[in-house]
C-alpha positions in Angstrom: 128.5 81.4 56.1 130.3 84.6 57.2 127.0 86.4 57.2 125.4 83.7 59.4 128.4 83.8 61.8 128.2 87.6 62.1 124.5 87.5 62.6 124.9 85.0 65.4 127.6 87.1 67.1 125.4 90.2 66.8 122.4 88.3 68.3 124.6 87.1 71.3 125.8 90.7 71.9 122.2 92.0 71.8 121.0 89.3 74.1 123.8 89.8 76.6 123.1 93.5 76.6 119.4 92.8 77.5 120.5 90.5 80.3 123.2 92.9 81.7 123.2 93.1 85.5 121.6 96.2 86.9 123.0 97.9 90.0 120.8 99.8 92.4 123.0 102.3 94.4 121.5 103.6 97.6 122.7 107.1 98.6 121.4 107.9 102.1 121.9 108.1 105.8 121.9 105.7 108.8 118.3 104.7 108.4 119.3 102.8 105.2 123.0 102.1 105.9 124.7 98.7 106.4 125.6 98.2 110.1 128.6 96.7 111.7 128.6 93.7 114.1 129.1 95.8 117.2 125.9 97.8 116.4 123.6 94.8 115.9 120.6 94.3 116.0 120.5 97.8 114.5 119.7 97.3 110.8 119.3 99.7 107.9 116.4 99.1 105.5 118.9 99.1 102.6 120.4 95.9 103.9 117.0 94.2 103.3 116.5 95.2 99.7 118.6 92.6 97.9 116.4 89.7 99.0 113.7 91.0 96.7 115.8 90.7 93.6 117.6 87.9 91.8 121.3 88.8 92.3 122.1 87.6 88.8 119.8 90.3 87.5 120.0 93.1 90.0 122.6 93.8 92.7 122.1 96.4 95.5 125.2 98.4 96.2 124.3 100.2 99.5 126.4 103.4 99.8 124.2 104.9 102.6 126.3 106.0 105.5 125.6 106.9 109.2 125.3 110.6 109.9 125.4 111.9 106.3 123.3 114.6 104.7 123.3 115.6 101.1 125.9 118.2 102.0 128.4 115.9 103.7 127.7 113.0 101.3 128.9 115.3 98.5 131.7 116.9 100.5 133.3 113.5 101.3 133.3 112.4 97.7 130.7 109.7 98.3 128.3 111.0 95.7 131.0 111.3 93.0 132.1 107.7 93.8 128.6 106.5 92.8 128.5 108.7 89.7 131.9 107.4 88.5 130.6 103.8 88.6 127.2 104.4 87.0 126.5 102.6 83.8 123.5 102.9 81.5 120.4 101.3 83.0 121.6 101.5 86.6 119.5 103.0 89.4 120.3 105.4 92.2 117.9 105.5 95.2 118.4 108.8 97.0 117.1 109.3 100.6 118.3 112.1 102.8 116.7 114.5 105.2 117.4 113.2 108.8 120.8 114.9 109.0 120.2 117.8 106.6 117.8 119.3 109.1 120.4 119.2 112.0 121.0 122.9 112.6 123.2 122.2 115.6 125.7 120.1 113.5 127.3 122.4 111.0 129.1 119.6 109.0 125.7 118.1 108.3 123.2 120.9 108.2 121.9 121.7 104.8 119.5 124.7 104.5 116.3 124.0 102.6 117.4 125.9 99.5 120.8 124.0 99.4 119.0 120.7 100.0 116.8 121.4 97.0 119.9 122.3 94.9 121.7 119.2 95.9 118.7 117.0 94.9 118.6 118.7 91.5 122.4 118.1 91.1 121.9 114.4 91.9 119.3 114.2 89.2 121.4 115.9 86.6 124.5 113.8 87.4 122.6 110.5 87.1 120.8 111.5 83.9 124.1 112.5 82.4 125.2 108.9 82.7 122.0 107.5 81.2 121.0 106.0 84.5 117.8 106.3 86.5 117.3 108.2 89.7 114.5 107.6 92.2 113.9 110.1 95.1 112.7 108.8 98.4 111.4 111.0 101.2 113.0 110.3 104.7 111.5 107.6 106.8 109.7 108.7 109.9 111.0 108.6 113.4 108.9 107.0 116.1 107.5 110.0 118.0 104.1 110.2 119.8 102.9 113.0 122.1 101.5 112.5 125.6 98.1 111.9 124.2 99.4 109.2 121.8 99.1 111.4 118.7 101.8 110.8 116.1 104.3 113.7 115.6 106.3 114.4 112.4 109.8 115.7 113.1 111.0 116.4 109.5 109.6 119.9 108.9 109.7 121.1 105.2 112.3 118.6 103.9 109.9 115.8 102.7 107.9 118.4 100.8 111.0 119.6 99.1 111.7 116.1 97.9 108.2 115.8 96.6 108.3 119.1 94.8 111.7 118.4 93.2 110.4 115.0 92.0 107.3 116.6 90.5 109.2 119.5 88.9 112.0 117.3 87.5 109.7 114.4 86.5 111.5 111.9 88.7 109.9 108.9 90.2 109.2 109.3 93.9 108.8 106.7 96.7 107.1 108.5 99.6 108.7 106.6 102.4 107.7 109.4 104.8 104.0 108.9 104.4 104.2 105.2 104.0 106.3 104.7 107.2 104.0 107.0 109.1 101.1 104.6 108.3 103.2 101.6 109.4 104.2 103.2 112.7 100.6 104.2 113.4 99.4 100.8 112.6 101.7 99.2 115.2 100.8 101.9 117.7 102.5 103.6 120.6 103.8 100.4 122.2 103.8 98.0 119.3 106.0 100.3 117.2 108.8 99.7 119.7 109.3 96.4 117.9 110.4 98.2 114.8 113.1 100.3 116.4 116.3 99.8 118.3 114.7 99.4 121.7 116.4 97.1 124.1 116.3 96.5 127.9 119.4 96.5 130.0 121.2 93.1 129.6 119.1 92.1 126.6 122.0 92.4 124.2 125.8 92.5 124.8 126.2 95.4 122.4 124.0 97.5 124.6 124.5 96.4 128.2 122.7 99.4 129.6 119.9 99.1 127.1 118.9 101.6 124.4 115.7 103.5 123.4 116.3 104.6 119.8 113.4 106.0 117.9 115.2 106.7 114.7 117.1 103.5 113.8 115.6 100.1 113.1 116.0 96.6 114.4 115.6 93.8 111.7 111.8 93.8 111.8 111.6 97.5 111.2 114.2 97.5 108.5 112.2 94.7 106.8 109.0 96.7 107.0 110.7 99.8 105.4 112.3 97.7 102.7 108.8 96.3 101.8 107.6 99.9 101.5 110.5 100.6 99.0 109.4 97.5 97.0 105.8 98.6 97.2 107.0 102.0 95.9 108.9 100.4 93.0 105.7 98.7 91.9 103.5 101.7 92.5 105.8 104.0 90.5 105.7 101.4 87.7 109.5 101.4 87.4 110.9 99.1 84.7 112.9 97.7 87.6 109.8 96.0 88.9 110.0 93.2 86.4 113.0 91.9 88.3 111.2 91.7 91.6 110.8 88.3 93.1 107.3 87.1 93.8 107.7 86.5 97.5 
């Protein structure tokens, strides 16, 4: 009888371990971050990710923050706060680049070599906790030249992410290329629907209107979140078995 009871307890423990809730932490900048009411309809793509998962199985903990680069995210203790909470089987989605390249803002600017080193540090820290890291290239800004040709503003930073992912054998979701395709698909005028573009008087949060080609409105955030989900499936992450069939 004692053997049967012990076996039952062991089976319950094993089963509960298999069903343990997974946390996806998002470390990134304003393009992914949660937004406050006074900034709506601005929306980060990270806010849209939870709907693709059963919250009983997977919870998204969005730690992305406006204006942060790999440098400032580390300096402010935001990265260590994620590492301290990581448990085996969790995921960390890392997407930086927009602010790392800002040479005119010293608290943000991260030279390419330092950016690479920070990404490698992130990988080592997550692996040390037996968790999973996924690197994401930065999403594109909406930028077209006078002839309607799409213009990339991110320089060498996306290629650094790709190279580090390849060298360190880390899954990569190439949001940079995927978002370029989406913006081109919508076109010069149609792509305004994805970004925080409002006419004067259209929204009380922006009485004078706004023409923001970096940050998203809900439709754009939704499109970017779909790209992340597509990337989860494309990279064949074990996490994909928890995706809802929408």
